[in-house]
C-alpha positions, 0 to 999 in steps of 0.5 A: 745054537742056530746063530753060532751054526748060521755065522759058521755058515756065512763065514764058510760062504764067504771064504768060497765066495770072496775069491770068485768075486774078486777074480771077476771083478779083477777081469771085468769085461764080459766076465762082469757084465755076465755076473750082473746079468745073472744077479739081475735075473735071480734077484727079478726071480725072487721078487716075482716070487714075493709079488705073487700074482700080481705080476703075470707070466708075460709081464715077468718075461717083459720085465727080466728082458728089458732089465737084462737089456738095459744092463747090456746097453750100460756095458756100451754107453752111459748115454745109450743106457739112458736113452733105452730107459727113457723109451722103456718108460714110454712104452710101458706106459703106452703098452698100458693103453691096450687095456679094456679094464683100467682098474689096476692100471696103477697096480700093474704100472707100479709092478712094471717099473719098480722092478725095471728101476730096481733091476735094470737102471740101478743094477746097471750102473754096477757095469758104469762103475766098473768100466769108468775111466779116468777120463770118465769116458763112457765109451770104448770098453774092452770086452775082456781082461780090463785088469787091476790097472783099471780105476773101476776094478778099484771102485768095485772093490771099494763099494763091495768091500764097504758094503759087505763089512759095513753089514757085518760091522753093523751086525756085530755092534748090534748084537753086542751093544745095540738096544734102541731099534733103528727101524722097528717097524721094517726091521726089528734086528737093526739098531742105532748102535749097529748103524753107527758101528757099520759106518765106522767099519765101513770108513776103516774098510775103505781106508784099507782098500785104498791103501792096497790100491796105493792110496788111490783116493785122497784121504777125505774123499776116502771117508766121503765114499765110505760114509755115501756107500754105508748110507746107501747100503742101509737105505737099500737093506731097508728097502728090501725089508720093507718089500718082504715086510709087505710080502709077510716073509723073512727072506727072499729065497734061499739060494745063498747059504746063511744069507737067504736069498740072492736079493738079501745079499745083493740088495744094498748094493743095489743102491750102492753101485748108482751112489758110488758111480755118480760120486766118482763123477763128482769126484773126477769133476771137482777134485784137485787131484787125480786117481792113480793106481 
């Protein structure tokens, strides 16, 4: 009875959320940037709750602020983001020098760099992906109303669709036919059949999205994208499950009805965004055909 109720809540949440997300993806620009920043802040807050007292107040403010600056820098230029990220690595290390007691230096440094990479560097690739152009020009982004003609709109829809439907497919196939556990010590609900089913649904989703966008990608590349996205999604999900397992909790929060916390819902996309972005760079460099929408 509880499972049925949760399923209904999940479907209702999707019905409300999907049109809003598509509208944000469609317009891009500052609207999309604001959305990614909001996701970054909410995920950071849930991560801090999981970490407990191991991350102090000022370190939390530092991590959140720097993560947001990384995401914003990605809006303007990939090189700027890379330079800024490298500088932040050095800065975070140098800040440890001011301590008098270095017994917890490794823990503090790890608890600083992990969320910076997780919610700053990796999530910033969601902005790079939306702003990508056919020429892979990482600058000259428009601030408002990028619209459907931007290849970034297609790539974000492809990434999000394959990710969310991969999760749904894995859940359905796993519940219906799965017996052998995929990683029982990390997540008892994931099965090998669910993994295969999720990959299948991801490929099917990519084919449908590609068709809707007038076959923007060659068929072979549709499959490549779908497999990479599905693999990244599973990795991201398992990574967050590992963090929750260490914290001894089932969900990262309760903000998203039927799904738990924001991090529970976007854990896969945090890994999917960079993988999709770099796959696109490879496609642009080595594919014989271009993309046209």
